[in-house]
N, C-alpha and C positions, 0 to 999 in steps of 0.2 A: 604367198598364202600357204598355211599349213593345211594339208589335205588328209581326210581320214583315210586310214589304210583299208585294203579290201576287206579284211577281217572286222574292223571297226564299222565299216559300211554295212556289212551283213548283219551284225548285232543290231544296229539301228533299224535296218529294213525288217528284221524278224520280230521286232518288238510288237506285242500283240496284248490284249486284255487278258488272255489266259497265259501268256508266257511274257511277262514283263522282264526285259533283260536288265536286271539290276542286282547287285550284290550288296549285302548289308552287314553290319556289325552291331552288336548290342554291348555297351560298356557300363557296369555299374559302379558308380562312385561311392567311396566310403564316406558316410556323413562326417562333417566336420563342424567347426564352430561357425564358420561362414559358408554354408552350402552354396553351390554353384546357382546362379539365377540367370535368367534370360538376358539381362542387360550385360552381365559380365561375359556371357557366352558370345554375345554379339561383338563385344569389344575385342576378345580374344581372336575371333575369326577375321575380323577387319584387319587386326595386326598381322595375321598370317596368310591371308589369301593371296597376297602378292607372291608368294612362294609357289602358288599353283595356279598360274594365269589362266588355265583352261577352264577353271570353275567359274570364270566370268565369260564364257564363250559358249556359242550354240552353233551346231552344224547347219550349214546353208547349201541347199541342193544346187547342182549345176543344171541349167536349162537342158531339156533334152535327155538327161541322165547320161550325158557323154563322158562323165567321170565321177568319181566319188565325191561326196560333199566336201566343203571346205569349212574350216574352223573361222568364225568371225566373232568379234566382240559383241556382246549384247548391250545395246546402247541404252536399254531400259533396265539394266541389272538392279533388282532391288533384293538386298539380302534378306529382308524380312519375309519374302515368298519363299525363301530356302531353308531358313532356320525358324523353326516352328515349337510351340509348346503344347504339351498334353499332360494330362494328370490321370492317375488311377483313381477309381472310386474307393472310398474308405472300405476296408482297412489297407488297401494297397497290396493285395496278396500277390503270390507268385503266379497263381492262375490267371488273375487279371492282367498282369504284366504279359504273360504268354499270349493272351487273348489280343491284347492291344498290339504286341509286336506282329502277330500273324496278321492282323488286318493291315497294318502300315506296310509290311514288306509286299503285300499283295497289290497295293495301290500303285498304279503306273506313275512314273514321273512325266511331267509335261515336257513333251520334245520340243516345244517351242521356247523353252527357257534352259539356262545351263543345267546339266543333266545330274543334279545332286540334290539331296534334302538332308537335313539334320533335325531331329527331334529331341527336345529336352523333355524327359518324362519325369513329372513330379508325383509326390504322394506316395512313395514306396514306404512299406510299413516300418521300416527301421529309420525313416527320416531322410534317406539318402535320395539321390536322383540317378537317373539312368539316361544315357545318350544313345540314340539310334542313327547311326550314319547309313545313308543310301547313296549309292552311285551307279550310274548306268555302266554296263560292260564296255561301252564304247569310250567311256572316260578315262578309266584307270587302267593303264597297260604295264605299270611297273618300270617303264623306261621314261617316256616323255613326262607322264604324270602319275604321282602316287596318291594313295588314298588320303583323304583329308584328316583322318584320325592320326595317321603318321605325322602330319604336320602340326597337329594341335598339341600332342601329348610330349611331356618333358621327363627327363630322368630326375629331376628334383622338384621340391615344391615351389621353388622361386622361378618367377617368370623370366624369360630371356628378353633381352632388348633386341627387337627385329626392326631392321631399317624399314621404314614405310614411306611410300610416295604416293601423292594423290594420283588416283587412277582416272585417266581419260580415255574412253573407249575409241578405237580406231574406226574410221568410217567404213561402212560396209561396201564391198565390191559391187558395182552394178552387173547387169547380165552380159554386157559386152566384154568386161574384164574378167568375168568368171568364164566365158567361152573361149576368150583368147588364151588365157593362162591354161585352161585344161586342154585345148588343142595342141599347145606348145609341149605340154607334159606328155600327151599321149604320144607325140612323135618321138620324144626321148625315151619314154619307157612303155613300148607297144604292149609288154606282157600285162602291165597294170591296166592299160586300156581294155585289153581282152578281158580281164577279170571284171572290170566295171560293166562291160556288155553282159557277162554271165550273170551278174547280180541282177541287171535290169530284166533279163529273160527269166530269172528265177522269180522276181516279183510279179510278173505277168502270169507265169505258171501257176503260182499259188492263188491267184484270183480265179482260176478256172476250176469247175467242180471235179472232185476226185472220181475216178472211174474204177470199180472193182477194188476199192479200199476195204479191208477187213477190220479196220480199227487197230487199237494198240495190242501187243501181244499180251496174253492173259497171264498174270502173275500178281503176287502181292506188292510187287513193286512197280507195276506198269498201270497206267490208267489214261484216259483222255482227260487232260488237265482241265479243271475249272478255274474260275477267276479268283478263288479264295484260297488261303493257306493257313495251316496250324504251325505253331512253333512250340518246342519243348527244349529245355536245356538240363544239363547234368554237370555237376562239378565233382571232380574226385582228386585224391591226393597223389601227387606225382610220386611219392615214395612207394606207393603200392606197385606202380608200373615198373620202378627201378628194382624193387625186390623180385618181382616175376622174371625180369630180364637177367638178373644175376643168377637166378636159380636155374633157368631154362635156356638161357642164350638168346642170341637175336638182338634186336634193338627195341628201343621204346616205341618206335613207329610200328614194329612187328606186333608188339603187345596190344597196342591201340587198335590196330586192324583186326587182331584176333578177338579182342573184346567187343568190337562192333560185330563181327561174324557171329559170336555166340549170343549177342542181343538180337540179332535178326532171327537166329534159330529159336531162341525162347519166345520171341514176339509170335512167330509163326505157330508155335505150339499152342499159345493162348487163344489164338484164333482158330484152333482146329485145323490148320492147313496141313496138306501132306507134307511130310519131310521123310525122305529115304536117304540112304547112305550116299547116293549120287547128288543130292541136291545141292546146287550152287549158284551163285550170281556173279556176273561180271561187274566188277567195280573198276571205274576210272579213278586212278590215284595219281594226280599230278605230283611230280617230284622234281626238285631243283637239282641242276647239274652244273658243273663248272666247265671253264674253257680249258684249253690245252695247257695254259699256263698255271692252272690250278687254282684260279681265283674266280670268284662269281662274274658272270659276264655283264651284270648291271645291277643296280639296287635290288630290283626283284629277282636277281639271278636268272638264268635261262631255265625255263620250266618245260618239262616234257610229260606227256601223258603216259602213265604205266598202266596197262590193263592187266588186273589181278583177279583170279578167280577165288571167291570167298568160299571156303569149305563149309557151308551151312549144314551139311548132311552129317558132318563129324560130331559125335556125341561127346567125346573125350576132349575137354578143354586144352590140355597140353598137346595133344596131337593136332588140334586145330592150330595152336600157335606154332608148332614146327612146320606145319604144311604152309602156313603164311610166310614164315621166315624163310624156307626153302624157295618159295616163288619168288621172293624178292632178293635172293642171293645173287643173281646175275647182276641186277641193278648196282649192288655194293660192290662187286668184284670188277666192275668195268673202271673203277677209279674216278668216275665222274660224279659220284654221289656226293653232295654237299653235307658235311658233318653238321649235326644238329646245333652244336655250340657256336659254329661260325654264323648260322642263320640267326640264332638267339641274340648274338652280340652285334648285330647290325644297328646302325644309328636309328633312333627314334623307335617308335612302336610299329615295326615293319609288318607285322603278322597280318594286318588288314589288307595291306598292299599284295602280300603274297596269295592270300586267300583269293582275291580278285582275279589275280593272274592265273591262278589254278583253275578257277572257274571258266575264264576265257579259254583255256587250253582245253579243258574237258568238252566244251561246246563245239570248239573248232575241230575236235576229233569224234564227233558225235557218229560219224560213219562206222566207227569200230564196234558199234553194237553193245556199249555198256548199259547196265541197268540201273546203276546208281553211281553218284559221284561223291567221293570222300576226300576232303582236303585236310590235311594234318601240318601244322606250321608251329615249330617251336618258338616260344617268345622269351622275353628276358626273365631272368629268375629273381631279379630285383624289382621293388616297386617303381611303377611310372605314375605320373601326374598329370591332370588336366585343369588348367587354371588355378593351380595350387591344391587340388583335390586328389586324393590318392585313388587310383583305379583298383578296384578290389576284384572285379570279376569281368571277363570279356568272352563273348560268345559270337562266333562266326554264324552268318545267315546266308547260306549258298543258295542260288536261285535254281528253281526246277525248269527244265526244258525237255523238249521232246515228249515222250510219254513217261518220264520218270516221276514217280510219285514222291520219292524222299531223297533228299539230300543232307549229308552230315558234313560239319565243319568242325575241326578240333584245334584247340590252342593251348599250349602249356605256358604258364605264367605264374610267377611268384609261388612256386612250389605246388601248383594246383594244374589240374588237366580240365579244360572246359570243353563241353561237347554242345554244339548248337544244332538242332535237328528241325529242318524245314520239311513239311509234307503238305500234300494236297489236302485241302479241308474235307472234301467229300469222300475221297478215297481212304483216308487215314483218319478216322475220327478218334482213334486210340493212340495218338503219337506219344502221350505221356506214358502208355504202357510200354512201348518201344524203349523210351529213356530208362524206365525202370529195369527192363530186361538187359540193357546194356550195362546197368549198374550191377545187376545180379550176375552177369557173365564176368565182370571183373572180379567179383567176390569168389567165384568159382576158381579163377586162377590163383588169387591170393591163398586160398585154402590149400593149394597144392604146395605152397612154399614152406608152410609150417610156421610155427610160432604166432605171435599177435599181429594183427593188422595195424598198419599205421593208424594214428588218430585221424578220424574223418573230419574234414572241414565242413562247410556249408554245402550241401548237396544240390541245392537249388538257389537261384539268385534271389536277393531281397530279404532273405531270413535274418531277423535281427538276434 
């Protein structure tokens, strides 16, 4: 029996209506002569799902919570309950796409079924379709299981021949088998048994009323999370980030983080929030590292949380960039940082898996007191395809947790940089303004380079 790790069990246990523990990604497909439809999507998934067996499994609790749950086959697995259709009202605008994505990422997964969903979104104004992938944080760890998007996407428009076998679920263990297996494992791994006991105590403690709680810390990025979310996106040209890097030094990642910092500053000013020279926010920025042999430790690489102070109070965009670059200098000089081109060249479209792993790391290190999570994953600079359809845009959707009102995921792909911004619906009604301020902050830095700005691509998804 494969057992959930203590971290996975914690994510499962902490799942709630206000904090659904799921990570998502939105892919926009370029319209072609034969647009992807529901039947073809089901066919493609049925061909590939053997590669990710856990997508047909569910966690089963151990009697008495003596250990972490185990993975068992879902004897009633029905793919139609996981692959769903949705459509935008005419004319299929960007705003309506954002509204739909915000609703879907806020909707909890059914914990009694395999912990994933995929939505085929039709009716985009340019005639294309979008795919919204959702997976529970318990499901995708980057080691045992990768994100479904990574399995479905190809480097060419031609389908691969994938060996396929008829699936027959294994019978579910009974209570005696679960208890016997758990007790034997607890004897062999007492540390894991202790962690399971701590999780059980934590579950009991969360049911007790809080005494003396003052609520979340007061800031523009902190709130008591509601059940609802907003989503906004932004697309920029990768060449703009390269030009800034070449002029001022650092890395593309430094420039992206400086642009987000400037965007938060501009957003605060639009809200008439107080901004002083000392204003800053602690960001958790998960980063991939390598093993001692210089190679990634797994497909998802090993990811560590890096706590970064965003210098929002600094008014000069170049100084902001230098401050961010200096703060990340130690990470680069350790020799453990993974070069962006190595990550981008991993097989398949691995960015969705990296974002999922990064979100796991950020939540596992919640005790470090960060106020926002920012994941940045470089992707391939050549087109990738889904069921023969070219992927034109891809936006990460990083989950909110704790009291954090905003999370930002960034992916570079095919000469573009795509920002996905998830926010609490009630606390951040102006998430589109934050997206615009991030774009303005990029323009500020580009203006310091001199010369003409690189030609701009589509700045928001689904524009024809």
